N, C-alpha and C positions, 0 to 999 in steps of 0.2 A: 759686614757686608753682612743681609740675606742668607741665611743654612737653608742648602738646595732641595728639603725637602717645606719650605714656603714660597718657593715657583709657584707660577701657574703653569698647570699640566702638562701645555701644552707644548714651555719651555723646558717642561724635562724633557718630554718625546721625542723635541726637535736632539739637543744633546742625546740621548742612547739612540738614535736612529745616523747619530756621527763619528758612531762606535761601530752601525754595521756595515763590511763592506759595497754589501749588495745592491744599500742607499744610499751609501754615499761611497764611493770608489776614491780612494790612497788621491791626494791630488798629485803627489809623487808620477804615476806609477805606471808613466812614461823612460821611466829608471830602474822598473825590471822588468812591464810589459816587453819585449825581446819580438821587432813584428820577426814571424816563421819566417821570412827568409834575408838571405845573408847575403849580401853585394860580393862578396865572395866567391862566392858558392860551396862555399863551409857549410848545410845548415848548422842549427843545432841536435841537440843527438839526440834528445827527447821534453815532451811537451811539462813546463814549470810540476806537475803536477806529480814527477818522479824526481830522484836521486841520481835514477842512470847519468844524464853529466855533471853530476857536483858541484852548477858550474850558480856564483854569486842569484842567479835571477831563483831557482827552488827557494833558496834558507831561502830570501825576505821574503817569497810567495806564503810558503810557511810559516816561517814566524810571525809577518800581519798576521796575517788568524787565525795560531795564537794569542798575542795580544788582541786582539783587539773581541775576541771569542775571549777570553777571561774577562777583563773588562767589561760587560753586561755578565752574567754572570755576576759580579760581583753585586753591581750594581739589584739585583734580583735577589740575592741574599745579603743587604740592609734594610730597607722594609715594604708594604706590603703596596708602598703606593710606587714606588722605587720599581719596586718587580713588575708595576703593573704599563712598567710606560719601555721595562725592557727585553723582558720580557717574547714579544712577536719578534722585533731587530735581531735577541742572542739564536733566536730558531728558524731564520730568511736560512742564516748556515749552520745547520750546528754540526759540531761536535762527534763525528760518527766512530772512532777509534775505540771506544765503548759501549762496544753497537747495539748489546741487550736489553742495556738503560736505558740509552735511549727506543729504544722498539720499545721495550713498555709504556714507556712515556708515550710516546705517537700513540701508544693505541690506545692505551686511557684519554686522550681528546683531540678522539679523529675531529672533533669539527672545526677548530680555533688550531693550535703548536701545528699540527700537521698541517693542517691549510696550509700554514705561515711559510715553509719549508718554500727556500727558495732558489738552495744553488746545495745540491750537492757533489761534495766530496769526501772521496776514497784515501788512503791509504793504502801506504804499501804490505802495510802487517799492525793489525785491531793487535788493539788488550785485549787478554780475555779471562773471563770469569777469575779465582782461583779456584771458584769450585762449582763442581756443577752446577749446584740446588740453590745455587746466584743466580740465579735463570729462571724467572718467575716460570709461572705456571700457565698464563697468559701470551706472553713471550713462545713457552715452547710448544702451546696448545699449534696458536696462531700460523707454527715454523711444519709442525705437524699438516696442516692444513692447504697450505703451499708445494710441497712435497709430493702432497697424494694427487691434488690436481695437475701437474706437475707431469710424474708419473703416468696420471690415463689419459693423459692425452697424448705417450708415445705411441709409437710402433713396435709391437711385440719384440720387435727385436730386439730393437732398443731398450726397451725399458726390463726387460733378465738381466744384459750389461749395468743397469743405471744401478738395479735394484739391488745385484754382489757389489758393489762396486760402497753403497750405500752403508751395505751391511759391514763396512771394513770400517765405518766410520761413522757406525749410527747416532753419536752422542753430540753434542752438539755445541760441546769443548771442541770436533773433529770435524767440523762444516768449513766446507772451503771456503776461500775471505771472496769466490766469487759470490755465494750462494750468500753472505754476510752482504755486503751490499746492493743485491736483489730481492735479497726481504727487505733492510731499508725501505727504496728507492716504493716497495707498493703500498709502506705507508703515507707514501708525498703525494699525493695526485698535482700539487699543484706545480710542482720543480721544473723550471726554466734553462738553468745550465748542469748535465752531467761531467765530472770532471772526477776518471778514476783508472788508475789501478789496478787491472782483470789476472786472473789466472784462467788453462783452463776446464774446461766447462763451459754451458751453458749460460752467457752471462743473462742479468735478469731475466731472468727464465722464469719468472714467476710473475712481472707482469703479461697482467690478462691485456690484448686488443681494445687500440685506444685510450691506456688508462694514464695515458703521459702528456694530453689535451697540449700543456700549455709549453713541452721543453722544445727545444728553438736549439741548440748546440750541447752538441756532445764531446770530452778528450776525452781518449782513451790512451791508454802505453802497456803494450807487455811487463806481464811483469819479473817474467822471467830473459833472464840473457839470450832464451835462444830461444827460436819459435815466435811467433805470432800470433794475426787475430789474424780468425774465417773473416772476411767485409761482412757476405754472404751471408756465413753458417755456423758459428754460432751468435752471430749479433741481429740473430732473425726475427727471435721476437721482440728487441728492442727497438727494431726497425715496424715494428707489429705497434707498437701500443705507441707508436710520439708519429701522429700524421702530421704532424704540425712543424717538423724538423727542419732546423735554416741553415744548417755549417754542423759540418761533420769536418771533425780533424783524431790525428790517432797515427802511433808511435809504433811502427814491427807491427801494422799492420800481412798480410797473407794469406792469396790466398791457391792452388793451384789450379781446384777447377773450377764449372761454375754445380758441379752437386746434381745427381741421377742427370742429367743433361739437361733441368732447364734450362730455357728460355730468358726466364721470366723468376723471384723467389718466393711460388704459391701466392704469385698474384700481387703483392708491394709492390707499389709506385712511392716514393717521397717526392711531391709532387713537388713542390715548396723549398728543395734544397738548394738556393745557388751558392755555396760555397763549400771545395771539398782540399782538406791539406793530409796528404801522408808524407812520415817522414822515414826513417830507416826502411820502407815495407818492401816486400815481394809482391808483384801477384800478374800473375800470367795473363796472357791478350781475351783467352777466355775471359775470364776473370775480370780481366779492364771493359770487356763488354757487356757485363754484368750490373756489373757499377753503373755507367752509365747511364742505362737502359732501367736502376736504379732511382738515379736523376735525373729523369730526363730538360727537367728547367734547370741545371747544371750554368754557373753562369764562371766560375774561376777554382783552378783546376792548378795544384800543388798537390810535386812529386816527387820524392830522391827518392830509391834506389838503394836497400843493405843487403847485405851481402850472402854467401850460403846460414850462416848463425840460425836469418829467419827464415826461408825461405827457397826451393830450388827451381823456382823457375820466374820467367822476368821479360813482359813483353819486351821487343827491341822498338829501336826508336821505328822504322817500317810501317808497325803494328798499330803505336802509337797512336802518328799520322791517320791512318784506314779509318780506326777508331771510333776517335776525336776529330774527325773528318764529319765522317760517318751520321755519326750516334749525336754530334754534341749543334745539335744548334740552335744551342740561348746560351755558347759557350762567347766571352768578352776577353778574358784570356788563361796561355793556357802557363807553365813553368816547370820544369822538365829536365829532372837532374841524375841521368842513371851513371855517374862514372865513379861511386861504389863499387856498382856489380863485376864479381868478382871473379866470373864464367862467360866476360862479355866476348874472349874468342869464336863463342858459337856462332857470332852474327854476323850478318855481313854486316860487316861493319859500316859505316854512312862512309861519307866521304863529305866537302865543305859543297859540293854542289848538292848533293842530296838535300842536307841542310835551308842552301834559300831555297831551295825546290818548295820545304814544307813552309819556310816560313815565307812565301810571295803566296805560297794557297791556305793560307791558314789568313793573310791580312790581307787579299780577296771576298770571309768573309767576316771580316773584321775583326777578324783575332789578331790581342794577344798577342804571339807565339817567340816562345823564349827558351834554347834545350841546352844541353850540355851532353855529352857521352862520349867524352874522350876517361878509358881508364885511369881512375885519379891514383892510384900503387907503384 
């Protein structure tokens, strides 16, 4: 049989593309791409990007990505011809764990490999260089420029506190994991999806407004077992950078107030967002109103409440009905699971008549509505 090297380049390219999960999704994807909503109202604990739930879906998800990436990397090391075919699909979904090496490559190849990145995946923990000197001077200089620009944009009071914390973690090896995915994101202007486990701090804080024009889907998971991700607080910079966002998914989203009395987050409007799905989250009525103003064309809203480990404020069924009917002019489907909230006794509990009235009110608007509000413990 002919050798791989003797095949037409177009065929070799097709073989390489078949190993790329971006170019060729898994034919049996349904085995691990479990729908977000479960029929028995027991939603998954987290998105597959996180191992917190310990489910098979996460294991398959990570294993498949690692196997396909390794195969493409091996092709790149075989010959120049195979490298030419495999390099682009390899960087469609690059391995971000050794972030300093990836940053070095993307900085050196801004016009091809950096623009080939389509999917960004941030793990729960990054591999760290064995020594500070292993991080190239180019990466150090680039990080310094990002931090300086970020600091210059801060209000004075916040700036002092940020610099104080930076002084305690001034080495590159002591960077927050949130900073690492934020740094990599700035080098990938054509990213279409971001899946990330994020920690405290301003997430994607280095991304300039409109710098991610092709980003259409984000899936974010809080890295800690306590606390949550502020919907319009720490994520504000991402919303500014991605004007064409369409889908927002998150686990452990949390926000108690709109912040500083704002009615909109600094004028940002994500008018292309059609789907918002939050798992294990706690947001107040004020924050829900802000979210609906942020996404005025929202069509599908799925929400499952968490408990006090995530946050201390949670909208109640009456508030949800009022706000969704008032702001959700484009809504087509709403599913709310509030049964896991452990401070339900503070609510004016709904009765079956209240649920029936809500379903009727939404049906009059042409909205499919479902709610679970009884405590499940």
